[in-house]
Every structure is written in C-alpha cells, then in structure tokens.
C-alpha positions as a Markdown table, in Angstrom:
| # | Residue | x | y | z |
|---|---|---|---|---|
| 1 | Ser | 80.4 | 86.6 | 85.6 |
| 2 | Leu | 78.7 | 83.2 | 85.6 |
| 3 | Gln | 77.3 | 83.9 | 89.1 |
| 4 | Leu | 75.7 | 87.1 | 88.0 |
| 5 | His | 74.3 | 85.4 | 84.9 |
| 6 | Val | 72.7 | 82.7 | 87.0 |
| 7 | Met | 71.2 | 85.2 | 89.4 |
| 8 | Ala | 69.7 | 87.2 | 86.5 |
| 9 | Ser | 68.2 | 84.1 | 85.1 |
| 10 | Leu | 66.7 | 83.0 | 88.4 |
| 11 | Ser | 65.3 | 86.5 | 89.0 |
| 12 | Tyr | 63.7 | 86.5 | 85.6 |
| 13 | Gly | 62.5 | 83.0 | 86.2 |
| 14 | His | 60.6 | 84.0 | 89.4 |
| 15 | Asp | 58.5 | 86.5 | 87.4 |
| 16 | Phe | 58.1 | 84.1 | 84.5 |
| 17 | Leu | 56.9 | 81.2 | 86.8 |
| 18 | Ser | 54.6 | 83.5 | 88.8 |
| 19 | Asn | 52.9 | 84.6 | 85.6 |
| 20 | Leu | 52.8 | 81.0 | 84.2 |
| 21 | Leu | 51.0 | 79.8 | 87.4 |
| 22 | Gln | 48.4 | 82.5 | 87.2 |
| 23 | Arg | 47.9 | 82.1 | 83.4 |
| 24 | Asp | 48.0 | 78.3 | 82.8 |
| 25 | Ile | 48.5 | 76.2 | 85.9 |
| 26 | Asp | 46.4 | 77.3 | 88.9 |
| 27 | Ile | 42.9 | 75.9 | 88.9 |
| 28 | Thr | 40.3 | 78.6 | 88.1 |
| 29 | Asp | 37.7 | 80.1 | 90.5 |
| 30 | Asp | 35.0 | 78.2 | 88.5 |
| 31 | Glu | 36.8 | 74.9 | 88.8 |
| 32 | Arg | 37.3 | 75.4 | 92.6 |
| 33 | Ala | 33.6 | 76.3 | 92.9 |
| 34 | Val | 32.6 | 73.2 | 91.0 |
| 35 | Ala | 34.8 | 70.9 | 93.1 |
| 36 | Glu | 33.5 | 72.3 | 96.3 |
| 37 | Ser | 29.9 | 71.9 | 95.2 |
| 38 | Leu | 30.6 | 68.3 | 94.2 |
| 39 | Phe | 32.1 | 67.6 | 97.6 |
| 40 | Gln | 29.0 | 69.0 | 99.2 |
| 41 | Glu | 26.6 | 67.1 | 97.0 |
| 42 | Val | 28.3 | 63.7 | 97.0 |
| 43 | Gly | 29.9 | 63.9 | 100.5 |
| 44 | Gly | 26.7 | 65.4 | 101.9 |
| 45 | Tyr | 24.6 | 62.6 | 100.6 |
| 46 | Leu | 27.0 | 59.9 | 102.0 |
| 47 | Ser | 27.3 | 61.7 | 105.3 |
| 48 | Gln | 23.6 | 61.3 | 105.8 |
| 49 | Leu | 23.8 | 57.5 | 105.6 |
| 50 | Ser | 24.6 | 57.2 | 109.3 |
| 51 | Gly | 23.8 | 53.5 | 109.4 |
| 52 | His | 26.4 | 52.8 | 106.7 |
| 53 | Val | 28.9 | 55.6 | 106.6 |
| 54 | Glu | 31.1 | 56.7 | 109.6 |
| 55 | His | 32.6 | 59.8 | 108.0 |
| 56 | Val | 33.6 | 61.4 | 104.7 |
| 57 | Met | 36.8 | 63.4 | 104.0 |
| 58 | Pro | 38.3 | 65.1 | 100.9 |
| 59 | Ile | 41.6 | 63.7 | 99.9 |
| 60 | Gly | 44.0 | 63.9 | 96.9 |
| 61 | Ser | 45.7 | 66.8 | 95.2 |
| 62 | Phe | 42.7 | 69.2 | 95.4 |
| 63 | Ala | 42.5 | 68.8 | 99.1 |
| 64 | Arg | 46.3 | 69.4 | 99.4 |
| 65 | Gly | 46.1 | 72.4 | 97.2 |
| 66 | Thr | 48.4 | 70.9 | 94.5 |
| 67 | Ala | 45.9 | 70.2 | 91.8 |
| 68 | Ile | 46.5 | 72.0 | 88.4 |
| 69 | His | 44.3 | 73.2 | 85.6 |
| 70 | Pro | 42.4 | 71.6 | 83.9 |
| 71 | Leu | 40.8 | 69.9 | 86.9 |
| 72 | His | 39.6 | 66.5 | 85.9 |
| 73 | Asp | 38.7 | 64.8 | 89.2 |
| 74 | Val | 38.4 | 65.3 | 92.9 |
| 75 | Asp | 38.7 | 62.5 | 95.6 |
| 76 | Leu | 36.6 | 61.6 | 98.6 |
| 77 | Leu | 37.5 | 58.9 | 101.2 |
| 78 | Val | 34.4 | 57.3 | 102.7 |
| 79 | Val | 34.7 | 55.2 | 105.8 |
| 80 | Ile | 32.0 | 52.6 | 105.6 |
| 81 | Asn | 30.7 | 50.6 | 108.6 |
| 82 | Gly | 30.6 | 46.8 | 108.5 |
| 83 | Leu | 33.0 | 46.1 | 105.6 |
| 84 | Gln | 34.4 | 42.6 | 106.0 |
| 85 | Gly | 36.6 | 42.1 | 102.9 |
| 86 | Ala | 38.3 | 44.1 | 100.3 |
| 87 | Ser | 36.3 | 42.4 | 97.5 |
| 88 | Gln | 33.0 | 43.9 | 98.6 |
| 89 | Ala | 34.3 | 47.5 | 99.3 |
| 90 | Thr | 33.7 | 49.1 | 95.9 |
| 91 | Asn | 30.5 | 47.1 | 95.2 |
| 92 | His | 29.0 | 48.1 | 98.5 |
| 93 | Leu | 29.9 | 51.8 | 97.9 |
| 94 | Tyr | 28.4 | 51.5 | 94.4 |
| 95 | Asp | 25.1 | 50.2 | 95.9 |
| 96 | Leu | 25.0 | 53.2 | 98.3 |
| 97 | Leu | 25.6 | 55.7 | 95.5 |
| 98 | Ala | 23.2 | 54.0 | 93.1 |
| 99 | Thr | 20.3 | 55.0 | 95.3 |
| 100 | Lys | 21.0 | 58.7 | 94.6 |
| 101 | Tyr | 22.4 | 58.2 | 91.1 |
| 102 | Pro | 20.4 | 55.5 | 89.3 |
| 103 | Gln | 22.1 | 54.2 | 86.2 |
| 104 | Glu | 20.8 | 55.1 | 82.8 |
| 105 | Ile | 20.0 | 52.3 | 80.3 |
| 106 | Thr | 22.9 | 52.9 | 77.9 |
| 107 | Val | 26.6 | 52.8 | 78.8 |
| 108 | Gln | 27.2 | 56.2 | 77.2 |
| 109 | Gln | 24.9 | 57.7 | 79.8 |
| 110 | Gln | 26.3 | 55.9 | 82.8 |
| 111 | Ile | 26.7 | 58.0 | 85.9 |
| 112 | Leu | 28.5 | 55.6 | 88.2 |
| 113 | Arg | 31.6 | 53.6 | 87.2 |
| 114 | Ile | 33.4 | 50.9 | 89.4 |
| 115 | Gln | 37.1 | 51.5 | 89.2 |
| 116 | Lys | 40.1 | 49.6 | 90.8 |
| 117 | Lys | 40.0 | 51.3 | 94.2 |
| 118 | Ser | 37.0 | 53.7 | 93.9 |
| 119 | Val | 33.7 | 54.4 | 92.4 |
| 120 | Gly | 33.6 | 57.3 | 89.9 |
| 121 | Val | 30.6 | 59.6 | 90.0 |
| 122 | Leu | 30.4 | 61.0 | 86.4 |
| 123 | Ser | 28.3 | 63.3 | 84.2 |
| 124 | Phe | 27.5 | 66.2 | 86.4 |
| 125 | Pro | 25.7 | 68.8 | 84.2 |
| 126 | Gly | 28.0 | 71.5 | 82.9 |
| 127 | Thr | 31.3 | 70.0 | 84.1 |
| 128 | Asn | 33.7 | 67.3 | 83.1 |
| 129 | Val | 34.9 | 66.8 | 86.7 |
| 130 | Thr | 34.6 | 63.3 | 88.2 |
| 131 | Val | 34.3 | 62.5 | 91.9 |
| 132 | Asp | 36.4 | 59.5 | 92.7 |
| 133 | Val | 34.9 | 58.0 | 95.9 |
| 134 | Val | 37.3 | 55.7 | 97.8 |
| 135 | Pro | 35.8 | 53.3 | 100.3 |
| 136 | Gly | 37.8 | 52.5 | 103.4 |
| 137 | Leu | 38.0 | 51.4 | 107.0 |
| 138 | Val | 39.4 | 53.0 | 110.1 |
| 139 | Asn | 42.8 | 51.4 | 111.0 |
| 140 | Ala | 43.1 | 50.5 | 114.7 |
| 141 | Lys | 46.7 | 51.9 | 114.8 |
| 142 | Gly | 45.7 | 55.2 | 113.1 |
| 143 | Gly | 44.9 | 56.1 | 109.5 |
| 144 | Tyr | 42.8 | 54.1 | 107.2 |
| 145 | Leu | 42.7 | 50.9 | 105.2 |
| 146 | Ile | 41.6 | 51.0 | 101.5 |
| 147 | Ala | 41.1 | 48.2 | 99.1 |
| 148 | Leu | 44.1 | 47.7 | 96.7 |
| 149 | Asp | 42.2 | 44.9 | 94.9 |
| 150 | Glu | 39.7 | 42.2 | 95.6 |
| 151 | Ala | 42.1 | 40.4 | 97.9 |
| 152 | Met | 43.9 | 42.9 | 100.1 |
| 153 | Trp | 43.8 | 46.2 | 102.0 |
| 154 | Ile | 46.5 | 48.8 | 102.1 |
| 155 | Tyr | 47.3 | 51.4 | 104.8 |
| 156 | Thr | 46.9 | 55.1 | 104.1 |
| 157 | Asn | 46.9 | 58.3 | 106.1 |
| 158 | Pro | 46.0 | 61.3 | 103.9 |
| 159 | Gln | 46.6 | 63.7 | 106.8 |
| 160 | Ala | 50.4 | 62.9 | 106.7 |
| 161 | Ser | 50.9 | 64.2 | 103.2 |
| 162 | Leu | 48.4 | 67.1 | 103.8 |
| 163 | Met | 50.6 | 68.3 | 106.7 |
| 164 | Lys | 53.6 | 68.6 | 104.3 |
| 165 | Val | 51.9 | 71.5 | 102.4 |
| 166 | Gln | 48.9 | 72.7 | 104.5 |
| 167 | Glu | 49.2 | 75.9 | 106.4 |
| 168 | Val | 48.1 | 75.5 | 110.0 |
| 169 | Asp | 47.3 | 77.9 | 112.8 |
| 170 | Gly | 50.5 | 77.0 | 114.7 |
| 171 | Asp | 52.8 | 77.9 | 111.8 |
| 172 | Asp | 54.6 | 81.3 | 111.9 |
| 173 | Glu | 54.4 | 83.5 | 108.8 |
| 174 | Lys | 57.7 | 82.3 | 107.4 |
| 175 | Ser | 56.6 | 78.6 | 107.6 |
| 176 | Lys | 53.3 | 79.5 | 105.9 |
| 177 | Ala | 55.2 | 81.3 | 103.1 |
| 178 | Val | 57.5 | 78.3 | 102.7 |
| 179 | Lys | 54.5 | 75.9 | 102.3 |
| 180 | Arg | 52.8 | 78.3 | 99.8 |
| 181 | Arg | 56.0 | 78.3 | 97.7 |
| 182 | Leu | 56.3 | 74.5 | 97.9 |
| 183 | Lys | 52.8 | 74.1 | 96.6 |
| 184 | Gln | 53.6 | 76.4 | 93.8 |
| 185 | Val | 56.7 | 74.4 | 92.9 |
| 186 | Ile | 54.8 | 71.2 | 93.0 |
| 187 | Lys | 52.2 | 72.6 | 90.6 |
| 188 | Leu | 54.9 | 73.9 | 88.3 |
| 189 | Leu | 56.7 | 70.6 | 88.1 |
| 190 | Lys | 53.4 | 68.7 | 87.6 |
| 191 | Tyr | 52.8 | 71.1 | 84.6 |
| 192 | Trp | 56.3 | 70.4 | 83.3 |
| 193 | Asn | 55.6 | 66.6 | 83.7 |
| 194 | Gln | 52.3 | 67.0 | 81.9 |
| 195 | Arg | 53.9 | 68.8 | 79.0 |
| 196 | Lys | 56.2 | 65.8 | 78.3 |
| 197 | Lys | 53.4 | 63.2 | 78.1 |
| 198 | Cys | 52.8 | 60.8 | 75.3 |
| 199 | Pro | 50.3 | 62.5 | 72.9 |
| 200 | His | 48.6 | 59.2 | 72.2 |
| 201 | Cys | 47.9 | 57.5 | 75.6 |
| 202 | Lys | 48.6 | 60.6 | 77.7 |
| 203 | Lys | 51.1 | 58.7 | 79.9 |
| 204 | Lys | 53.4 | 61.2 | 81.8 |
| 205 | Pro | 57.1 | 60.6 | 82.5 |
| 206 | Leu | 56.4 | 60.4 | 86.2 |
| 207 | Lys | 53.2 | 59.7 | 88.1 |
| 208 | Ser | 52.0 | 63.0 | 89.5 |
| 209 | Tyr | 51.9 | 61.9 | 93.2 |
| 210 | His | 55.4 | 60.4 | 92.9 |
| 211 | Leu | 56.7 | 63.7 | 91.6 |
| 212 | Glu | 54.9 | 65.5 | 94.4 |
| 213 | Val | 56.5 | 63.4 | 97.1 |
| 214 | Met | 59.9 | 63.9 | 95.6 |
| 215 | Cys | 59.3 | 67.6 | 96.1 |
| 216 | Tyr | 58.8 | 67.2 | 99.9 |
| 217 | Ala | 62.5 | 66.8 | 100.4 |
| 218 | Leu | 63.3 | 70.2 | 98.9 |
| 219 | Thr | 64.4 | 73.1 | 101.1 |
| 220 | Asp | 63.0 | 76.6 | 100.6 |
| 221 | Thr | 64.5 | 79.4 | 98.5 |
| 222 | Glu | 62.8 | 82.8 | 98.5 |
| 223 | Asp | 62.2 | 82.8 | 94.8 |
| 224 | Leu | 60.5 | 80.3 | 92.5 |
| 225 | Gly | 63.4 | 80.3 | 90.0 |
| 226 | Gly | 65.9 | 79.1 | 92.6 |
| 227 | Phe | 63.4 | 76.6 | 94.0 |
| 228 | Ile | 62.8 | 75.0 | 90.5 |
| 229 | Gln | 66.6 | 74.9 | 89.9 |
| 230 | Gln | 67.1 | 73.2 | 93.2 |
| 231 | Ala | 64.4 | 70.6 | 92.3 |
| 232 | Phe | 66.1 | 69.6 | 89.1 |
| 233 | Leu | 69.5 | 69.5 | 90.8 |
| 234 | Lys | 68.2 | 67.2 | 93.5 |
| 235 | Phe | 66.3 | 65.0 | 91.1 |
| 236 | Asn | 69.5 | 64.2 | 89.4 |
| 237 | Asp | 70.6 | 62.2 | 92.4 |
| 238 | Val | 70.6 | 58.4 | 92.0 |
| 239 | Lys | 68.3 | 58.1 | 95.1 |
| 240 | Ala | 65.9 | 60.9 | 94.1 |
| 241 | Phe | 63.2 | 58.5 | 92.9 |
| 242 | Asp | 63.4 | 56.3 | 96.0 |
| 243 | Val | 60.7 | 58.0 | 98.2 |
| 244 | Cys | 57.8 | 56.7 | 100.2 |
| 245 | Ala | 54.4 | 58.3 | 100.5 |
| 246 | Pro | 54.2 | 60.0 | 104.0 |
| 247 | Glu | 50.8 | 58.3 | 104.5 |
| 248 | Gly | 51.7 | 54.9 | 103.1 |
| 249 | Asp | 53.1 | 51.6 | 104.3 |
| 250 | Gly | 56.8 | 52.3 | 103.5 |
| 251 | Val | 56.8 | 50.9 | 100.0 |
| 252 | Ser | 58.9 | 53.0 | 97.7 |
| 253 | Leu | 57.1 | 54.9 | 94.9 |
| 254 | Glu | 60.1 | 54.1 | 92.7 |
| 255 | Lys | 58.7 | 50.6 | 92.1 |
| 256 | Gly | 57.9 | 50.2 | 88.4 |
| 257 | Leu | 60.6 | 52.6 | 87.1 |
| 258 | Asp | 63.3 | 50.6 | 85.3 |
| 259 | Glu | 66.8 | 51.8 | 84.8 |
| 260 | Asp | 66.3 | 53.0 | 81.2 |
| 261 | His | 63.4 | 55.1 | 82.3 |
| 262 | Lys | 65.4 | 56.7 | 85.1 |
| 263 | Leu | 68.3 | 57.4 | 82.8 |
| 264 | Ala | 65.9 | 59.1 | 80.3 |
| 265 | Leu | 64.5 | 61.2 | 83.2 |
| 266 | Trp | 67.9 | 62.2 | 84.3 |
| 267 | Ala | 68.7 | 63.4 | 80.8 |
| 268 | Glu | 65.5 | 65.4 | 80.9 |
| 269 | Phe | 66.4 | 66.9 | 84.2 |
| 270 | Gln | 69.8 | 67.9 | 82.9 |
| 271 | Arg | 68.3 | 69.5 | 79.9 |
| 272 | Ala | 66.0 | 71.5 | 82.2 |
| 273 | Leu | 69.0 | 72.8 | 84.1 |
| 274 | Val | 70.6 | 73.9 | 80.8 |
| 275 | Tyr | 67.5 | 75.9 | 80.0 |
| 276 | Ile | 67.5 | 77.5 | 83.4 |
| 277 | Leu | 71.2 | 78.5 | 83.1 |
| 278 | Asp | 70.5 | 79.9 | 79.6 |
| 279 | Asn | 67.5 | 81.8 | 80.8 |
| 280 | Lys | 65.2 | 79.9 | 78.4 |
| 281 | Trp | 62.3 | 79.4 | 80.8 |
| 282 | Asp | 59.8 | 79.1 | 77.9 |
| 283 | Leu | 61.7 | 76.2 | 76.4 |
| 284 | Leu | 61.8 | 74.5 | 79.9 |
| 285 | Phe | 58.0 | 74.1 | 79.7 |
| 286 | Ser | 57.7 | 73.5 | 75.9 |
| 287 | Ser | 55.6 | 70.5 | 74.8 |
| 288 | Ser | 57.4 | 67.3 | 73.8 |
| 289 | Asp | 56.9 | 63.5 | 73.7 |
| 290 | Phe | 59.3 | 62.2 | 76.4 |
| 291 | Tyr | 58.7 | 58.6 | 75.3 |
| 292 | Glu | 59.5 | 59.1 | 71.7 |
| 293 | Glu | 62.3 | 61.6 | 72.1 |
| 294 | Arg | 64.1 | 59.6 | 74.8 |
| 295 | Gln | 63.1 | 56.3 | 73.2 |
| 296 | Val | 61.5 | 54.9 | 76.4 |
| 297 | Ala | 59.4 | 51.8 | 75.9 |
| 298 | His | 55.9 | 51.9 | 77.2 |
| 299 | Val | 52.6 | 50.2 | 76.6 |
| 300 | Cys | 50.5 | 52.7 | 74.6 |
| 301 | Ala | 46.9 | 51.8 | 74.2 |
| 302 | Thr | 46.4 | 53.8 | 71.0 |
| 303 | Gln | 49.7 | 53.4 | 69.2 |
| 304 | Ser | 52.3 | 50.7 | 69.0 |
| 305 | Asn | 55.5 | 51.6 | 70.8 |
| 306 | Thr | 58.4 | 49.2 | 70.6 |
| 307 | Trp | 61.5 | 51.3 | 71.2 |
C-alpha cells in the first residue's frame, strides 16, 4: 500500500540522512578545535581590554550548533563601552583589533577587514576560518544594539534563537532529544540549500538563517526522514517564508523575496517531496543551479543573468 511504501522510504531516509550528516555535513573535530581556539584568541584579547570592552560572547550558527562543513567563519559579539553612534562602531573595533593584528603593507596580506556590520579577522595560519567580530551596545530593555549601517542601530538578542536549539539543564531527556534532532534537520536543510546555489556567485536559494528560523516552527518526529518530509510539506504553505528572527525587531525575514522567487522555491519543495515519496534520497541532495533551472533572476557578480 502507499502508506507502507512511505513508511519504508522514511525508514530508509533516517539511515541515509544519519550517514550523510556524519560523512558530509557535520563540522569536523579539527574545525571545531580551530573555531574554539579562535574564540579564545580573539575573544580573550578583547576581554582583556576592560577599559573599552564590557563583554564578549560567541554568536551565530557555530554557537547554536547549526553550522555545517566546511566551516568558513565564526561570529563574536563585542559590547564596547562608550560608543556614541553607529558610524563609529566598526571603525572603533577595527582600531582595537589593529593593536593585536597590525596590517601588512599589501592588500593581499591584510589581516583585518571592515565589513558592513563587523570586522573580519583573517589569515590565521593553517586555516581558512574567519572571525567576524560584531560591535554592539547593551540595550536598556534587554538584548543588544548592533550597527546596521552608518546611520542606525538594530536590536538583537542572540540568546532568543540559541534557546530554540540549545539543550539546557532544565530540559528532560525527551526535550533534549528533540532539540538534537531539530539541529540535525536544520543542518540537513542548509546542506540541501547549499547544493542548489549558483555555481558562479554562490548565491543560495534562501539565506541560511532565514531557512533556520523557518525550521523553528517544525514539530518533532522520531526519525529524520519524517522530520525532513514534514519540513518540505510545511514550507509549501503560502505563509512559510513570513517568519521573524526570535532575537530581532519583528521585521519579517521574507523581505526581499519576490513572488517569482517564492514560486520557484515551492516548485523545488514539491520536487523534494516527490523524491522522498519515491525513496530517492540521493537525488534530493543532488547538486543543481536553482537560479538557472528555475529561471530565477538574480544579480550575479561573475556572470550575466537576465532571466
């Protein structure tokens, strides 16, 4: 019967997905060790600047346990004393870091890079991992303020999203198991999303954090196959993209997705469900160019795209 066929596919899917996580998706022990050593080096240095820095905390996907291999960057939030305006935030942080990491003469050898909302610390020997250091202020009503651009601050509270996936002492064993599976599902879907990126500019169909927040609404199933099936079913809903970051200011992460892009994503989700029903889990994670195949227009820095 169809029901038995689906059950068999989901059972096989659980084993397939578990192996895929271990083989291709979970960050390696070496990557974890590098990330932790970078946190200690950069965070430790900044923590010693007591006259300038109030405190330092890891944030981002590595801190939440949802980062995937290969690990490219890790994030630190640095609360800096005395910041008056958003325009000076990254420049002031750059000056603090430049004391430890003086710039080389040539651009090719640069160690520090000012980015939109952070300062990137680059070129650690033996690794390609960057530390993105985000300057911020403590918000009087809780959480933090980080510079969106030179003119304004935006609210954030990394602890809110961390609690969606972090196992805490007060959780019973069932709750901890649910959070572990949710993190696995998030990583699997990030990998699926990565496999559909443009081969030229590397743009993915969905921003990784948007996809992660979409997963927070999922309810647990005891096997990964059923969890992934549920995800693609729920993502087909017209409101699936309209989610707000738990730590944010209530602005939907859907902003920036036009209707053509959403229609193309729904077609991709439906194809994923067909692969699951047909027990073709390898095809579910096959590599393809979402933008070319679905004829979705995007600005590609390395190749003209005028669909």
